[in-house]
Each structure stands twice: as structure tokens, then as C-alpha cells.
C-alpha positions as a printed Julia matrix, in Angstrom:
230×3 Matrix{Float64}:
  92.78  103.14  110.32
  95.42  103.85  112.92
  97.22  100.51  112.49
  97.64  101.17  108.76
  99.03  104.6   109.62
 101.55  103.06  112.06
 102.85  100.69  109.37
 103.0   103.39  106.7
 104.73  105.93  108.92
 107.21  103.31  110.08
 108.02  102.5   106.44
 108.83  106.12  105.56
 110.93  106.89  108.64
 114.14  105.62  106.97
 113.71  108.33  104.32
 112.98  111.03  106.88
 116.23  112.9   107.68
 116.76  112.69  111.43
 117.33  116.46  111.7
 114.29  117.44  109.61
 110.83  118.51  110.73
 107.85  117.53  108.57
 104.52  119.28  108.31
 101.32  117.31  108.74
 100.77  117.74  105.0
 104.12  116.08  104.29
 103.3   113.18  106.61
  99.84  112.94  105.01
 101.37  112.7   101.53
 104.06  110.21  102.6
 101.59  107.88  104.34
  98.53  108.36  102.09
  96.56  109.4   105.18
  94.22  112.39  105.42
  95.54  115.42  107.31
  92.77  115.26  109.97
  93.68  111.64  110.7
  97.41  112.45  110.79
  96.63  115.22  113.28
  94.53  112.84  115.38
  97.03  109.95  115.38
 100.17  112.02  115.99
  98.44  113.99  118.76
  97.37  110.74  120.4
 100.82  109.26  120.0
 102.5   112.28  121.56
  99.79  112.73  124.22
  99.42  116.39  123.33
  97.3   118.5   121.03
  98.99  119.56  117.8
  98.03  122.42  115.56
  97.23  121.59  111.94
  99.95  124.04  110.88
 102.54  122.53  113.23
 105.57  120.43  112.41
 106.81  117.08  113.72
 110.41  116.02  114.27
 111.8   112.61  113.37
 112.14  111.76  117.07
 108.55  112.8   117.76
 107.32  110.57  114.93
 109.23  107.63  116.41
 107.8   108.45  119.85
 104.27  108.56  118.44
 104.69  105.2   116.69
 106.08  103.65  119.87
 103.18  104.78  122.06
 100.5   103.93  119.49
 102.06  100.5   118.94
 102.0    99.79  122.68
  98.35  100.8   122.91
  97.44   98.55  120.0
  99.79   95.66  120.73
  97.12   92.87  120.54
  95.86   94.09  117.17
  99.4    94.53  115.85
 100.34   91.01  116.94
  97.37   89.68  114.96
  98.44   91.77  111.94
 102.04   90.52  112.24
 100.94   86.88  112.26
  98.82   87.51  109.18
 101.68   89.28  107.39
 104.16   86.56  108.35
 101.92   83.93  106.8
 101.55   85.98  103.62
 105.35   86.42  103.42
 105.84   82.68  103.89
 103.45   81.89  101.04
 105.06   84.54   98.83
 108.54   83.08   99.4
 107.29   79.59   98.59
 105.67   80.94   95.42
 108.94   82.7    94.55
 110.88   79.45   94.77
 108.36   77.71   92.51
 108.44   80.61   90.06
 112.24   80.63   89.89
 112.32   76.91   89.15
 109.84   77.45   86.31
 111.93   80.37   85.07
 115.1    78.24   85.06
 113.33   75.56   83.02
 112.08   78.14   80.51
 115.54   79.71   80.22
 117.25   76.35   79.7
 114.77   75.52   76.91
 115.53   78.85   75.21
 112.15   80.42   75.94
 113.59   83.64   77.36
 110.58   85.83   76.68
 108.26   83.46   78.55
 110.75   83.34   81.42
 110.74   87.13   81.61
 106.94   87.33   81.51
 106.69   84.69   84.25
 109.04   86.67   86.46
 107.45   90.11   86.04
 103.93   88.73   86.48
 105.04   87.17   89.75
 106.77   90.36   90.92
 103.65   92.39   90.23
 101.39   89.91   92.0
 103.49   89.42   95.14
 105.37   92.73   95.45
 103.68   93.76   98.7
 104.26   90.4   100.41
 107.83   89.63   99.39
 110.7    90.26  101.81
 112.74   93.23  100.67
 115.84   91.23   99.66
 113.81   88.82   97.51
 111.98   91.67   95.78
 115.34   93.26   94.94
 116.55   89.92   93.55
 113.4    89.69   91.44
 114.02   93.19   90.05
 117.63   92.31   89.26
 116.57   89.05   87.59
 113.98   90.97   85.57
 116.75   93.16   84.16
 119.12   90.22   83.61
 116.55   88.01   81.88
 114.99   90.98   80.1
 118.34   91.81   78.5
 118.61   88.25   77.19
 115.0    88.37   75.98
 115.51   91.66   74.13
 113.01   93.6    76.23
 112.89   97.34   75.47
 115.19   99.6    77.45
 112.41  101.66   79.06
 110.96   98.57   80.69
 114.38   97.37   81.79
 115.06  100.82   83.23
 111.85  100.63   85.21
 112.98   97.4    86.87
 116.47   98.75   87.55
 115.05  101.87   89.2
 112.53   99.79   91.13
 115.33   97.66   92.55
 117.22  100.8    93.59
 114.06  102.31   95.09
 113.31   99.18   97.13
 116.85   99.22   98.5
 116.54  102.9    99.35
 113.47  102.32  101.51
 116.06  101.43  104.14
 118.53  104.28  104.27
 121.58  102.4   105.51
 125.17  102.07  104.36
 124.6    98.44  103.4
 121.49   99.17  101.33
 123.25  101.98   99.44
 126.22   99.69   98.75
 123.78   97.11   97.38
 122.16   99.77   95.19
 125.57  100.79   93.8
 126.34   97.12   93.1
 123.0    96.73   91.29
 123.75   99.68   89.03
 127.29   98.43   88.48
 125.99   95.04   87.35
 123.95   96.47   84.47
 125.47   99.9    83.89
 127.52   98.96   80.88
 124.51   97.53   79.05
 122.47  100.68   79.64
 125.33  102.91   78.5
 125.88  100.95   75.3
 122.19  100.81   74.36
 121.91  102.39   70.9
 119.01  104.82   71.36
 120.72  106.71   74.17
 117.69  106.22   76.42
 119.58  103.66   78.45
 122.28  106.2    79.33
 119.6   108.65   80.5
 117.92  106.01   82.66
 121.26  105.01   84.14
 122.07  108.65   84.9
 118.75  109.05   86.69
 119.43  105.97   88.83
 122.9   107.24   89.71
 121.57  110.7    90.55
 119.11  109.23   93.05
 122.06  107.73   94.95
 124.39  110.73   94.93
 123.18  112.4    98.12
 122.56  109.19  100.12
 126.04  107.94   99.2
 127.59  111.16  100.48
 125.55  111.06  103.7
 126.58  107.46  104.47
 130.32  107.88  103.81
 130.18  106.09  100.46
 131.18  109.04   98.34
 134.45  107.44   97.23
 132.67  104.25   96.14
 130.09  106.35   94.3
 132.77  108.36   92.5
 134.64  105.15   91.61
 131.5   103.66   90.06
 130.83  106.82   88.06
 134.46  106.93   86.89
 134.28  103.27   85.85
 131.1   103.82   83.87
 132.16  107.15   82.39
 135.96  106.95   81.93
 137.63  110.19   80.86
């Protein structure tokens, strides 16, 4: 469906380097849309026929989204109202869940608090605003550490928080990702099996290039130096 394609393509644009050209296969993979439909939608959005072997620039993708969105404005407005209501309900559910989690933590039931949080995050991931989902990932690591959850699972939540932040390739989001790693880096490094250090290294590696591109190389190097002092 073209509206689904518009939303999916719009969500991947932040990770599409502005100077790069993508093939239709790349766009198909990034948006989980068949190549014939990508060809149809992009051609319609650009008002010209594309070849299946052709490439699309970042600017052309933005142009296609803009034109398609204008053509489908009534349907998109209906979708936006629906999504806004789902986000509202998810935020309300988040507030209730966090209150339950606080009660469980204060009573010493850390494992139940952790399970409550991760069940919620899995159930409402698609509806939660980005900043709340990142907070949920961070809380999953924080509470998971206190509950003695295994390092692989904690690493999954740390990387998920970083990945959610990186869906918006901006200086602020990368700074937040560095702060997230900084908050839990020492725990992962000191974990006895050595798996934690590997997971931490993977998370840091995923930020190396974005940090350099957004003039945060010095902050990145400072974090690495703090975690791995000579």
C-alpha cells in the first residue's frame, strides 16, 4: 500500500546519506516493499518513468514522498489521527506501567519489575514516542542490572536504545546515544565473562562514523578514553 511505503521511506531517510544514490533493491530492502511497487511509487512520486536498474538520490526520494503525500493528504490525515490516538494510549499505559514498576522496585521485587517493563516495551514499541521508547530501553538496562539479568539480554536493550536514537541521524540524537553508553559502559566492561565488553564495543563501533560526520568526534574519543584508559 502506497501510504505504508510513504511512512516507511520517510522513516529511513535519516539513515540515507544525503550524497548517496540508492538502487530500487536497496529501497525495497529498507522499506520491506517489493521492487515492482517501489518502482511504481517512486515513478509516480517523481512523475517520470524509472528503470528497474536505475538509482534514486536522497533529494529525489524526498521529492517523491512530498508529491505522494500531497496526493494522498486526506488518507494521511486519517492515518495521523489514528496514530496520534494510539500514541496517546501508549503514553498513558507507560505512565501506569512505570508506577507499577516503582512499586515493585520499592518492595524489592526487582525481577518482576524488569519483566513488567520489558513486556510493556515489546507490546507498545511501535506506538511509543521515540524518546519514551529510549527511556524504556535505558530503564530495562538499569533495572535489569539490579535484577541480575544476563549480560546478553542487557546488551540487547542497550543496543536497541542506541538503534532507536540512530533512526534520527542528528547531532542531538548521537549525543544522547553516547550518553546512554556512558551511563552503563562501566558495568558492561567489568562484567566477568567478557561478553559485556564485546557488546559495549559493538555499540561504540556503531556510533563511530555518525559521531565523526556530526562533529562529535572529540566527544566520542573522550568517551572511549574514559572507558578504556591507557
